[in-house]
N, CA, C and O atoms as a GROMACS GRO file, in nm:
protein
  564
    1MET      N    1  -0.152  -0.403   0.580
    1MET     CA    2  -0.005  -0.402   0.611
    1MET      C    3   0.014  -0.238   0.711
    1MET      O    4  -0.072  -0.151   0.718
    2ARG      N    5   0.138  -0.235   0.772
    2ARG     CA    6   0.160  -0.212   0.924
    2ARG      C    7   0.246  -0.109   0.925
    2ARG      O    8   0.340  -0.126   0.847
    3TYR      N    9   0.248  -0.042   0.965
    3TYR     CA   10   0.391   0.140   0.902
    3TYR      C   11   0.491   0.068   1.006
    3TYR      O   12   0.447  -0.023   1.077
    4VAL      N   13   0.579   0.095   1.012
    4VAL     CA   14   0.710   0.070   1.005
    4VAL      C   15   0.782   0.225   1.063
    4VAL      O   16   0.765   0.297   1.162
    5CYS      N   17   0.874   0.228   0.936
    5CYS     CA   18   0.941   0.399   0.922
    5CYS      C   19   0.904   0.453   0.788
    5CYS      O   20   0.842   0.400   0.696
    6ASP      N   21   0.968   0.595   0.805
    6ASP     CA   22   0.991   0.624   0.690
    6ASP      C   23   1.112   0.632   0.705
    6ASP      O   24   1.195   0.623   0.796
    7ALA      N   25   1.102   0.662   0.526
    7ALA     CA   26   1.275   0.730   0.411
    7ALA      C   27   1.228   0.775   0.374
    7ALA      O   28   1.111   0.773   0.335
    8PRO      N   29   1.350   0.870   0.376
    8PRO     CA   30   1.403   0.972   0.246
    8PRO      C   31   1.292   0.964   0.204
    8PRO      O   32   1.211   0.874   0.224
    9ASP      N   33   1.272   1.128   0.101
    9ASP     CA   34   1.218   1.134  -0.004
    9ASP      C   35   0.989   1.092  -0.024
    9ASP      O   36   0.924   1.047  -0.118
   10GLY      N   37   0.946   1.142   0.128
   10GLY     CA   38   0.835   1.036   0.088
   10GLY      C   39   0.811   0.922   0.066
   10GLY      O   40   0.702   0.880   0.027
   11LYS      N   41   0.977   0.810   0.104
   11LYS     CA   42   0.880   0.721   0.130
   11LYS      C   43   0.848   0.665   0.285
   11LYS      O   44   0.878   0.702   0.398
   12THR      N   45   0.744   0.521   0.207
   12THR     CA   46   0.854   0.498   0.366
   12THR      C   47   0.785   0.326   0.423
   12THR      O   48   0.678   0.317   0.362
   13TRP      N   49   0.804   0.209   0.502
   13TRP     CA   50   0.874   0.111   0.448
   13TRP      C   51   0.672   0.055   0.585
   13TRP      O   52   0.593   0.122   0.653
   14PHE      N   53   0.681  -0.046   0.562
   14PHE     CA   54   0.527  -0.098   0.556
   14PHE      C   55   0.538  -0.297   0.592
   14PHE      O   56   0.585  -0.394   0.532
   15ARG      N   57   0.471  -0.277   0.706
   15ARG     CA   58   0.488  -0.455   0.711
   15ARG      C   59   0.400  -0.526   0.652
   15ARG      O   60   0.289  -0.484   0.618
   16ILE      N   61   0.458  -0.686   0.628
   16ILE     CA   62   0.352  -0.683   0.514
   16ILE      C   63   0.323  -0.848   0.621
   16ILE      O   64   0.404  -0.940   0.637
   17GLU      N   65   0.190  -0.834   0.674
   17GLU     CA   66   0.062  -0.927   0.799
   17GLU      C   67   0.047  -1.050   0.727
   17GLU      O   68   0.094  -1.156   0.770
   18THR      N   69  -0.042  -1.039   0.576
   18THR     CA   70  -0.118  -1.117   0.537
   18THR      C   71  -0.031  -1.195   0.431
   18THR      O   72   0.080  -1.165   0.385
   19GLU      N   73  -0.131  -1.330   0.399
   19GLU     CA   74  -0.126  -1.320   0.274
   19GLU      C   75  -0.149  -1.308   0.160
   19GLU      O   76  -0.101  -1.344   0.052
   20GLY      N   77  -0.278  -1.218   0.222
   20GLY     CA   78  -0.338  -1.181   0.080
   20GLY      C   79  -0.241  -1.064   0.046
   20GLY      O   80  -0.206  -1.071  -0.072
   21GLU      N   81  -0.157  -0.901   0.146
   21GLU     CA   82  -0.070  -0.889   0.083
   21GLU      C   83   0.081  -0.921   0.027
   21GLU      O   84   0.156  -0.871  -0.056
   22ALA      N   85   0.083  -1.021   0.111
   22ALA     CA   86   0.227  -1.086   0.019
   22ALA      C   87   0.102  -1.139  -0.129
   22ALA      O   88   0.169  -1.068  -0.204
   23ALA      N   89   0.026  -1.178  -0.195
   23ALA     CA   90   0.025  -1.248  -0.262
   23ALA      C   91   0.028  -1.076  -0.375
   23ALA      O   92   0.052  -1.074  -0.496
   24SER      N   93   0.006  -0.984  -0.312
   24SER     CA   94  -0.054  -0.873  -0.340
   24SER      C   95   0.068  -0.769  -0.390
   24SER      O   96   0.053  -0.687  -0.481
   25GLU      N   97   0.222  -0.793  -0.293
   25GLU     CA   98   0.342  -0.752  -0.393
   25GLU      C   99   0.382  -0.821  -0.416
   25GLU      O  100   0.494  -0.784  -0.453
   26SER      N  101   0.365  -1.001  -0.431
   26SER     CA  102   0.432  -1.082  -0.571
   26SER      C  103   0.412  -1.074  -0.697
   26SER      O  104   0.483  -1.132  -0.779
   27GLU      N  105   0.260  -0.965  -0.743
   27GLU     CA  106   0.253  -0.960  -0.753
   27GLU      C  107   0.203  -0.797  -0.842
   27GLU      O  108   0.129  -0.774  -0.938
   28ILE      N  109   0.268  -0.730  -0.771
   28ILE     CA  110   0.300  -0.603  -0.824
   28ILE      C  111   0.425  -0.600  -0.841
   28ILE      O  112   0.465  -0.568  -0.952
   29MET      N  113   0.522  -0.634  -0.736
   29MET     CA  114   0.682  -0.598  -0.819
   29MET      C  115   0.697  -0.803  -0.910
   29MET      O  116   0.797  -0.823  -0.979
   30HIS      N  117   0.634  -0.874  -0.899
   30HIS     CA  118   0.676  -0.984  -1.012
   30HIS      C  119   0.792  -1.038  -0.927
   30HIS      O  120   0.908  -1.026  -0.967
   31HIS      N  121   0.762  -1.096  -0.810
   31HIS     CA  122   0.905  -1.178  -0.774
   31HIS      C  123   0.803  -1.248  -0.648
   31HIS      O  124   0.705  -1.187  -0.606
   32ALA      N  125   0.846  -1.403  -0.589
   32ALA     CA  126   0.804  -1.501  -0.491
   32ALA      C  127   0.837  -1.484  -0.391
   32ALA      O  128   0.919  -1.550  -0.327
   33VAL      N  129   0.760  -1.362  -0.351
   33VAL     CA  130   0.729  -1.336  -0.173
   33VAL      C  131   0.699  -1.403  -0.158
   33VAL      O  132   0.759  -1.496  -0.105
   34GLU      N  133   0.528  -1.405  -0.212
   34GLU     CA  134   0.407  -1.465  -0.180
   34GLU      C  135   0.463  -1.650  -0.112
   34GLU      O  136   0.434  -1.694  -0.002
   35LYS      N  137   0.520  -1.700  -0.189
   35LYS     CA  138   0.591  -1.847  -0.164
   35LYS      C  139   0.678  -1.794  -0.064
   35LYS      O  140   0.694  -1.910  -0.027
   36TYR      N  141   0.765  -1.713   0.033
   36TYR     CA  142   0.821  -1.786   0.158
   36TYR      C  143   0.764  -1.678   0.218
   36TYR      O  144   0.834  -1.667   0.318
   37PHE      N  145   0.668  -1.576   0.225
   37PHE     CA  146   0.583  -1.562   0.346
   37PHE      C  147   0.501  -1.669   0.443
   37PHE      O  148   0.503  -1.680   0.565
   38ARG      N  149   0.392  -1.782   0.297
   38ARG     CA  150   0.427  -1.882   0.279
   38ARG      C  151   0.470  -1.950   0.415
   38ARG      O  152   0.426  -1.952   0.530
   39LYS      N  153   0.586  -2.011   0.342
   39LYS     CA  154   0.681  -2.096   0.391
   39LYS      C  155   0.709  -2.042   0.582
   39LYS      O  156   0.708  -2.110   0.685
   40GLU      N  157   0.725  -1.937   0.564
   40GLU     CA  158   0.836  -1.916   0.674
   40GLU      C  159   0.682  -1.923   0.848
   40GLU      O  160   0.686  -1.973   0.961
   41ARG      N  161   0.516  -1.800   0.725
   41ARG     CA  162   0.412  -1.871   0.814
   41ARG      C  163   0.402  -1.988   0.861
   41ARG      O  164   0.404  -2.004   0.984
   42GLU      N  165   0.391  -2.100   0.771
   42GLU     CA  166   0.344  -2.185   0.827
   42GLU      C  167   0.463  -2.288   0.914
   42GLU      O  168   0.438  -2.389   0.980
   43ARG      N  169   0.539  -2.250   0.900
   43ARG     CA  170   0.714  -2.255   0.997
   43ARG      C  171   0.677  -2.252   1.100
   43ARG      O  172   0.623  -2.348   1.154
   44ALA      N  173   0.706  -2.085   1.180
   44ALA     CA  174   0.641  -2.084   1.215
   44ALA      C  175   0.499  -2.103   1.268
   44ALA      O  176   0.488  -2.038   1.372
   45ALA      N  177   0.358  -2.181   1.229
   45ALA     CA  178   0.286  -2.197   1.314
   45ALA      C  179   0.320  -2.346   1.377
   45ALA      O  180   0.276  -2.404   1.476
   46GLN      N  181   0.435  -2.389   1.260
   46GLN     CA  182   0.407  -2.578   1.341
   46GLN      C  183   0.524  -2.554   1.421
   46GLN      O  184   0.610  -2.640   1.407
   47THR      N  185   0.567  -2.406   1.546
   47THR     CA  186   0.641  -2.456   1.727
   47THR      C  187   0.520  -2.374   1.734
   47THR      O  188   0.569  -2.261   1.734
   48PHE      N  189   0.375  -2.358   1.742
   48PHE     CA  190   0.323  -2.296   1.820
   48PHE      C  191   0.235  -2.429   1.887
   48PHE      O  192   0.203  -2.529   1.823
   49HIS      N  193   0.197  -2.399   2.060
   49HIS     CA  194   0.136  -2.446   2.176
   49HIS      C  195   0.054  -2.419   2.202
   49HIS      O  196   0.039  -2.325   2.280
   50PRO      N  197  -0.064  -2.498   2.141
   50PRO     CA  198  -0.245  -2.359   2.243
   50PRO      C  199  -0.143  -2.445   2.416
   50PRO      O  200  -0.068  -2.536   2.452
   51LEU      N  201  -0.212  -2.340   2.455
   51LEU     CA  202  -0.228  -2.318   2.646
   51LEU      C  203  -0.313  -2.401   2.619
   51LEU      O  204  -0.267  -2.516   2.612
   52SER      N  205  -0.471  -2.387   2.593
   52SER     CA  206  -0.566  -2.507   2.668
   52SER      C  207  -0.528  -2.584   2.584
   52SER      O  208  -0.434  -2.578   2.505
   53LYS      N  209  -0.632  -2.685   2.610
   53LYS     CA  210  -0.718  -2.872   2.584
   53LYS      C  211  -0.880  -2.880   2.454
   53LYS      O  212  -0.943  -2.943   2.368
   54VAL      N  213  -0.860  -2.730   2.554
   54VAL     CA  214  -1.047  -2.723   2.491
   54VAL      C  215  -1.035  -2.670   2.297
   54VAL      O  216  -0.978  -2.588   2.226
   55ASN      N  217  -1.124  -2.774   2.288
   55ASN     CA  218  -1.070  -2.736   2.161
   55ASN      C  219  -1.131  -2.686   2.058
   55ASN      O  220  -1.131  -2.734   1.945
   56PHE      N  221  -1.221  -2.522   2.117
   56PHE     CA  222  -1.199  -2.453   2.040
   56PHE      C  223  -1.188  -2.298   2.071
   56PHE      O  224  -1.259  -2.206   2.029
   57GLU      N  225  -1.044  -2.295   2.183
   57GLU     CA  226  -0.996  -2.292   2.219
   57GLU      C  227  -0.807  -2.264   2.121
   57GLU      O  228  -0.720  -2.182   2.090
   58GLN      N  229  -0.832  -2.348   2.117
   58GLN     CA  230  -0.665  -2.404   2.024
   58GLN      C  231  -0.617  -2.321   1.959
   58GLN      O  232  -0.499  -2.290   1.951
   59GLU      N  233  -0.727  -2.268   1.894
   59GLU     CA  234  -0.596  -2.148   1.798
   59GLU      C  235  -0.555  -1.968   1.882
   59GLU      O  236  -0.495  -1.868   1.841
   60ILE      N  237  -0.641  -2.009   2.040
   60ILE     CA  238  -0.619  -1.875   2.088
   60ILE      C  239  -0.448  -1.794   2.116
   60ILE      O  240  -0.381  -1.832   2.212
   61GLY      N  241  -0.405  -1.707   2.043
   61GLY     CA  242  -0.248  -1.588   2.089
   61GLY      C  243  -0.194  -1.695   1.961
   61GLY      O  244  -0.076  -1.728   1.977
   62LEU      N  245  -0.277  -1.769   1.809
   62LEU     CA  246  -0.184  -1.888   1.711
   62LEU      C  247  -0.159  -1.704   1.676
   62LEU      O  248  -0.092  -1.677   1.776
   63ASN      N  249  -0.169  -1.596   1.615
   63ASN     CA  250  -0.174  -1.548   1.481
   63ASN      C  251  -0.013  -1.413   1.563
   63ASN      O  252   0.086  -1.362   1.511
   64ALA      N  253  -0.087  -1.408   1.735
   64ALA     CA  254   0.072  -1.347   1.801
   64ALA      C  255   0.169  -1.407   1.770
   64ALA      O  256   0.238  -1.355   1.682
   65HIS      N  257   0.193  -1.478   1.801
   65HIS     CA  258   0.240  -1.648   1.761
   65HIS      C  259   0.369  -1.659   1.634
   65HIS      O  260   0.492  -1.666   1.632
   66ILE      N  261   0.300  -1.657   1.575
   66ILE     CA  262   0.320  -1.660   1.453
   66ILE      C  263   0.439  -1.495   1.368
   66ILE      O  264   0.547  -1.477   1.311
   67GLN      N  265   0.281  -1.394   1.432
   67GLN     CA  266   0.409  -1.231   1.422
   67GLN      C  267   0.522  -1.257   1.504
   67GLN      O  268   0.632  -1.204   1.493
   68ARG      N  269   0.491  -1.330   1.576
   68ARG     CA  270   0.689  -1.288   1.694
   68ARG      C  271   0.800  -1.391   1.653
   68ARG      O  272   0.910  -1.388   1.708
   69GLN      N  273   0.761  -1.503   1.533
   69GLN     CA  274   0.834  -1.618   1.493
   69GLN      C  275   0.888  -1.620   1.369
   69GLN      O  276   0.987  -1.693   1.356
   70MET      N  277   0.838  -1.540   1.240
   70MET     CA  278   0.796  -1.544   1.129
   70MET      C  279   0.915  -1.446   1.155
   70MET      O  280   0.932  -1.365   1.245
   71PRO      N  281   0.998  -1.484   1.036
   71PRO     CA  282   1.030  -1.304   0.946
   71PRO      C  283   1.028  -1.211   0.931
   71PRO      O  284   0.995  -1.194   0.814
   72LEU      N  285   1.048  -1.100   0.990
   72LEU     CA  286   0.896  -0.979   0.886
   72LEU      C  287   0.950  -0.931   0.722
   72LEU      O  288   1.049  -0.880   0.668
   73PHE      N  289   0.878  -0.959   0.703
   73PHE     CA  290   0.837  -0.936   0.509
   73PHE      C  291   0.758  -0.755   0.507
   73PHE      O  292   0.657  -0.722   0.568
   74LEU      N  293   0.868  -0.644   0.395
   74LEU     CA  294   0.832  -0.524   0.449
   74LEU      C  295   0.794  -0.491   0.335
   74LEU      O  296   0.880  -0.538   0.260
   75THR      N  297   0.723  -0.443   0.278
   75THR     CA  298   0.785  -0.332   0.160
   75THR      C  299   0.740  -0.189   0.157
   75THR      O  300   0.645  -0.139   0.216
   76LEU      N  301   0.853  -0.117   0.050
   76LEU     CA  302   0.868  -0.026   0.113
   76LEU      C  303   0.768   0.033  -0.028
   76LEU      O  304   0.720  -0.042  -0.113
   77ARG      N  305   0.746   0.230  -0.025
   77ARG     CA  306   0.655   0.275  -0.082
   77ARG      C  307   0.686   0.362  -0.098
   77ARG      O  308   0.763   0.415  -0.018
   78ASP      N  309   0.644   0.422  -0.204
   78ASP     CA  310   0.638   0.635  -0.247
   78ASP      C  311   0.494   0.625  -0.150
   78ASP      O  312   0.416   0.543  -0.100
   79GLY      N  313   0.521   0.778  -0.166
   79GLY     CA  314   0.441   0.861  -0.154
   79GLY      C  315   0.300   0.879  -0.204
   79GLY      O  316   0.216   0.944  -0.142
   80GLU      N  317   0.272   0.798  -0.356
   80GLU     CA  318   0.139   0.777  -0.433
   80GLU      C  319   0.162   0.629  -0.371
   80GLU      O  320   0.062   0.567  -0.407
   81GLY      N  321   0.239   0.549  -0.301
   81GLY     CA  322   0.140   0.409  -0.272
   81GLY      C  323   0.235   0.330  -0.438
   81GLY      O  324   0.158   0.260  -0.503
   82ASN      N  325   0.332   0.336  -0.477
   82ASN     CA  326   0.407   0.205  -0.521
   82ASN      C  327   0.464   0.166  -0.469
   82ASN      O  328   0.535   0.212  -0.380
   83ALA      N  329   0.442  -0.019  -0.540
   83ALA     CA  330   0.539  -0.076  -0.464
   83ALA      C  331   0.738  -0.005  -0.566
   83ALA      O  332   0.754   0.020  -0.686
   84LEU      N  333   0.842   0.003  -0.450
   84LEU     CA  334   1.007   0.018  -0.484
   84LEU      C  335   1.023  -0.143  -0.425
   84LEU      O  336   0.971  -0.219  -0.507
   85ALA      N  337   1.046  -0.174  -0.376
   85ALA     CA  338   1.136  -0.276  -0.303
   85ALA      C  339   1.114  -0.390  -0.179
   85ALA      O  340   1.015  -0.346  -0.121
   86THR      N  341   1.142  -0.471  -0.134
   86THR     CA  342   1.029  -0.562  -0.135
   86THR      C  343   1.191  -0.658   0.004
   86THR      O  344   1.314  -0.661  -0.003
   87ALA      N  345   1.078  -0.724   0.116
   87ALA     CA  346   1.285  -0.697   0.257
   87ALA      C  347   1.232  -0.807   0.339
   87ALA      O  348   1.151  -0.785   0.429
   88MET      N  349   1.263  -0.896   0.316
   88MET     CA  350   1.247  -1.005   0.460
   88MET      C  351   1.369  -0.963   0.576
   88MET      O  352   1.431  -0.858   0.561
   89LEU      N  353   1.387  -1.020   0.651
   89LEU     CA  354   1.457  -0.949   0.784
   89LEU      C  355   1.369  -1.037   0.935
   89LEU      O  356   1.257  -1.075   0.970
   90PRO      N  357   1.533  -1.031   0.988
   90PRO     CA  358   1.502  -1.174   1.036
   90PRO      C  359   1.359  -1.109   1.208
   90PRO      O  360   1.299  -1.013   1.257
   91PRO      N  361   1.387  -1.259   1.220
   91PRO     CA  362   1.232  -1.287   1.349
   91PRO      C  363   1.273  -1.112   1.459
   91PRO      O  364   1.373  -1.097   1.530
   92GLY      N  365   1.133  -0.984   1.430
   92GLY     CA  366   1.199  -0.919   1.512
   92GLY      C  367   1.183  -0.834   1.539
   92GLY      O  368   1.123  -0.774   1.628
   93GLY      N  369   1.288  -0.796   1.388
   93GLY     CA  370   1.412  -0.703   1.361
   93GLY      C  371   1.489  -0.751   1.409
   93GLY      O  372   1.593  -0.711   1.356
   94ARG      N  373   1.517  -0.847   1.515
   94ARG     CA  374   1.658  -0.816   1.555
   94ARG      C  375   1.825  -0.936   1.480
   94ARG      O  376   1.841  -1.044   1.423
   95ASP      N  377   1.885  -0.855   1.516
   95ASP     CA  378   1.926  -0.871   1.408
   95ASP      C  379   2.041  -0.963   1.423
   95ASP      O  380   2.127  -0.937   1.507
   96ASP      N  381   2.054  -1.114   1.319
   96ASP     CA  382   2.052  -1.246   1.381
   96ASP      C  383   2.191  -1.289   1.234
   96ASP      O  384   2.148  -1.303   1.120
   97ARG      N  385   2.368  -1.305   1.264
   97ARG     CA  386   2.417  -1.300   1.148
   97ARG      C  387   2.386  -1.422   1.076
   97ARG      O  388   2.430  -1.431   0.962
   98GLY      N  389   2.298  -1.546   1.137
   98GLY     CA  390   2.204  -1.687   1.121
   98GLY      C  391   2.208  -1.688   1.015
   98GLY      O  392   2.263  -1.748   0.923
   99PHE      N  393   2.111  -1.580   1.039
   99PHE     CA  394   2.005  -1.497   0.941
   99PHE      C  395   1.994  -1.412   0.837
   99PHE      O  396   2.002  -1.289   0.841
  100ARG      N  397   1.966  -1.514   0.700
  100ARG     CA  398   2.036  -1.391   0.593
  100ARG      C  399   1.911  -1.299   0.574
  100ARG      O  400   1.819  -1.366   0.527
  101PRO      N  401   1.872  -1.150   0.597
  101PRO     CA  402   1.812  -1.040   0.451
  101PRO      C  403   1.852  -1.028   0.302
  101PRO      O  404   1.944  -1.008   0.222
  102ILE      N  405   1.704  -1.060   0.324
  102ILE     CA  406   1.727  -1.062   0.199
  102ILE      C  407   1.597  -0.876   0.139
  102ILE      O  408   1.481  -0.854   0.174
  103ILE      N  409   1.673  -0.801   0.061
  103ILE     CA  410   1.563  -0.674  -0.030
  103ILE      C  411   1.592  -0.629  -0.207
  103ILE      O  412   1.665  -0.547  -0.265
  104VAL      N  413   1.501  -0.724  -0.244
  104VAL     CA  414   1.478  -0.735  -0.430
  104VAL      C  415   1.399  -0.568  -0.435
  104VAL      O  416   1.351  -0.482  -0.362
  105GLY      N  417   1.420  -0.589  -0.529
  105GLY     CA  418   1.339  -0.423  -0.608
  105GLY      C  419   1.198  -0.528  -0.692
  105GLY      O  420   1.130  -0.624  -0.656
  106PRO      N  421   1.206  -0.445  -0.814
  106PRO     CA  422   1.043  -0.513  -0.875
  106PRO      C  423   1.191  -0.609  -0.977
  106PRO      O  424   1.293  -0.571  -1.036
  107ASN      N  425   1.125  -0.742  -0.952
  107ASN     CA  426   1.120  -0.819  -1.149
  107ASN      C  427   1.295  -0.887  -1.065
  107ASN      O  428   1.392  -0.923  -1.131
  108ASN      N  429   1.284  -0.886  -0.882
  108ASN     CA  430   1.486  -0.931  -0.881
  108ASN      C  431   1.522  -0.836  -0.869
  108ASN      O  432   1.607  -0.868  -0.786
  109ILE      N  433   1.538  -0.712  -0.881
  109ILE     CA  434   1.601  -0.646  -0.943
  109ILE      C  435   1.690  -0.601  -0.759
  109ILE      O  436   1.670  -0.621  -0.640
  110ASP      N  437   1.805  -0.519  -0.865
  110ASP     CA  438   1.882  -0.517  -0.712
  110ASP      C  439   1.803  -0.374  -0.673
  110ASP      O  440   1.728  -0.330  -0.761
  111PRO      N  441   1.813  -0.312  -0.570
  111PRO     CA  442   1.719  -0.275  -0.479
  111PRO      C  443   1.807  -0.125  -0.472
  111PRO      O  444   1.780  -0.012  -0.513
  112TYR      N  445   1.910  -0.173  -0.410
  112TYR     CA  446   2.112  -0.076  -0.331
  112TYR      C  447   2.132   0.076  -0.424
  112TYR      O  448   2.183   0.177  -0.373
  113GLU      N  449   2.080   0.070  -0.573
  113GLU     CA  450   2.087   0.182  -0.646
  113GLU      C  451   2.024   0.285  -0.559
  113GLU      O  452   2.058   0.349  -0.459
  114GLU      N  453   1.891   0.275  -0.654
  114GLU     CA  454   1.810   0.345  -0.588
  114GLU      C  455   1.738   0.395  -0.465
  114GLU      O  456   1.730   0.506  -0.411
  115GLU      N  457   1.690   0.281  -0.441
  115GLU     CA  458   1.656   0.292  -0.348
  115GLU      C  459   1.743   0.290  -0.152
  115GLU      O  460   1.711   0.258  -0.037
  116GLY      N  461   1.885   0.357  -0.241
  116GLY     CA  462   1.974   0.284  -0.106
  116GLY      C  463   1.979   0.333   0.027
  116GLY      O  464   2.031   0.260   0.110
  117ASP      N  465   1.907   0.515   0.085
  117ASP     CA  466   1.883   0.547   0.168
  117ASP      C  467   1.778   0.550   0.217
  117ASP      O  468   1.775   0.616   0.321
  118ALA      N  469   1.594   0.458   0.158
  118ALA     CA  470   1.565   0.447   0.243
  118ALA      C  471   1.531   0.307   0.269
  118ALA      O  472   1.431   0.257   0.321
  119ILE      N  473   1.696   0.227   0.196
  119ILE     CA  474   1.702   0.106   0.289
  119ILE      C  475   1.851   0.088   0.436
  119ILE      O  476   1.899   0.014   0.521
  120ALA      N  477   1.861   0.261   0.354
  120ALA     CA  478   1.958   0.294   0.519
  120ALA      C  479   1.915   0.354   0.623
  120ALA      O  480   1.948   0.352   0.742
  121ALA      N  481   1.816   0.422   0.547
  121ALA     CA  482   1.690   0.477   0.699
  121ALA      C  483   1.632   0.277   0.793
  121ALA      O  484   1.656   0.266   0.913
  122LEU      N  485   1.596   0.208   0.750
  122LEU     CA  486   1.544   0.082   0.694
  122LEU      C  487   1.632  -0.026   0.811
  122LEU      O  488   1.592  -0.097   0.903
  123ALA      N  489   1.776   0.005   0.752
  123ALA     CA  490   1.843  -0.072   0.873
  123ALA      C  491   1.885   0.061   1.039
  123ALA      O  492   1.910   0.029   1.155
  124ASP      N  493   1.878   0.163   0.995
  124ASP     CA  494   1.880   0.255   1.108
  124ASP      C  495   1.772   0.272   1.183
  124ASP      O  496   1.815   0.313   1.291
  125HIS      N  497   1.615   0.262   1.191
  125HIS     CA  498   1.526   0.161   1.196
  125HIS      C  499   1.537   0.052   1.347
  125HIS      O  500   1.492   0.079   1.458
  126PHE      N  501   1.605  -0.062   1.307
  126PHE     CA  502   1.605  -0.154   1.343
  126PHE      C  503   1.721  -0.178   1.426
  126PHE      O  504   1.699  -0.244   1.528
  127GLY      N  505   1.852  -0.136   1.402
  127GLY     CA  506   1.903  -0.117   1.411
  127GLY      C  507   2.010  -0.181   1.380
  127GLY      O  508   2.051  -0.191   1.496
  128MET      N  509   2.112  -0.247   1.302
  128MET     CA  510   2.097  -0.367   1.192
  128MET      C  511   2.150  -0.316   1.071
  128MET      O  512   2.097  -0.212   1.033
  129VAL      N  513   2.289  -0.384   0.966
  129VAL     CA  514   2.351  -0.332   0.947
  129VAL      C  515   2.303  -0.401   0.820
  129VAL      O  516   2.326  -0.522   0.812
  130LEU      N  517   2.218  -0.320   0.687
  130LEU     CA  518   2.199  -0.359   0.535
  130LEU      C  519   2.220  -0.411   0.463
  130LEU      O  520   2.143  -0.476   0.392
  131GLU      N  521   2.339  -0.400   0.456
  131GLU     CA  522   2.472  -0.370   0.325
  131GLU      C  523   2.420  -0.498   0.237
  131GLU      O  524   2.400  -0.610   0.283
  132ARG      N  525   2.400  -0.455   0.093
  132ARG     CA  526   2.421  -0.535  -0.038
  132ARG      C  527   2.468  -0.636  -0.033
  132ARG      O  528   2.386  -0.711  -0.086
  133ALA      N  529   2.571  -0.704   0.005
  133ALA     CA  530   2.628  -0.754  -0.031
  133ALA      C  531   2.582  -0.878   0.033
  133ALA      O  532   2.553  -0.957  -0.057
  134ARG      N  533   2.553  -0.955   0.202
  134ARG     CA  534   2.495  -0.984   0.270
  134ARG      C  535   2.323  -0.964   0.219
  134ARG      O  536   2.229  -1.043   0.214
  135CYS      N  537   2.335  -0.840   0.190
  135CYS     CA  538   2.116  -0.871   0.133
  135CYS      C  539   2.044  -0.927   0.038
  135CYS      O  540   1.939  -0.992   0.037
  136TYR      N  541   2.182  -0.860  -0.108
  136TYR     CA  542   2.088  -0.901  -0.264
  136TYR      C  543   2.156  -1.003  -0.287
  136TYR      O  544   2.275  -1.036  -0.292
  137PRO      N  545   2.037  -1.056  -0.303
  137PRO     CA  546   2.104  -1.262  -0.325
  137PRO      C  547   2.151  -1.303  -0.465
  137PRO      O  548   2.183  -1.413  -0.511
  138TYR      N  549   2.143  -1.162  -0.528
  138TYR     CA  550   2.185  -1.215  -0.722
  138TYR      C  551   2.273  -1.162  -0.762
  138TYR      O  552   2.268  -1.040  -0.778
  139ARG      N  553   2.390  -1.236  -0.794
  139ARG     CA  554   2.442  -1.160  -0.850
  139ARG      C  555   2.463  -1.048  -0.918
  139ARG      O  556   2.367  -0.989  -0.967
  140ARG      N  557   2.546  -1.016  -0.927
  140ARG     CA  558   2.572  -0.819  -0.988
  140ARG      C  559   2.668  -0.862  -1.149
  140ARG      O  560   2.778  -0.917  -1.135
  141ASP      N  561   2.622  -0.836  -1.275
  141ASP     CA  562   2.714  -0.843  -1.343
  141ASP      C  563   2.823  -0.630  -1.380
  141ASP      O  564   2.924  -0.625  -1.451
   0.00000   0.00000   0.00000
């Protein structure tokens, strides 16, 4: 995981960069981020065009391309490393009104009540609005 930004109360946002990290996040948080990470990684890989025709050079630049093209998958952790929320933002963290960001807590609960300040810090970091109505995909009763 790679550091992204700090949030209030000693919390920190990190970028999930590998399938293993996504699998761990899914297991810890009891949701399906791993499935979405794999799907988006594959979609980004399919848009890669190698610069070289030499077989063993075909994948040079592939990982960097994937990192640029796929959505950002993020995890919010407290000071002890406990997972608190998971987010999926547009590629590069650039606001894209055609892309629906997703932010969920453990077991897909609404994280906004407990982690609203941390979500606001993430929004400020990327210069975008991450309001509940747009980012929490499940109906609230």
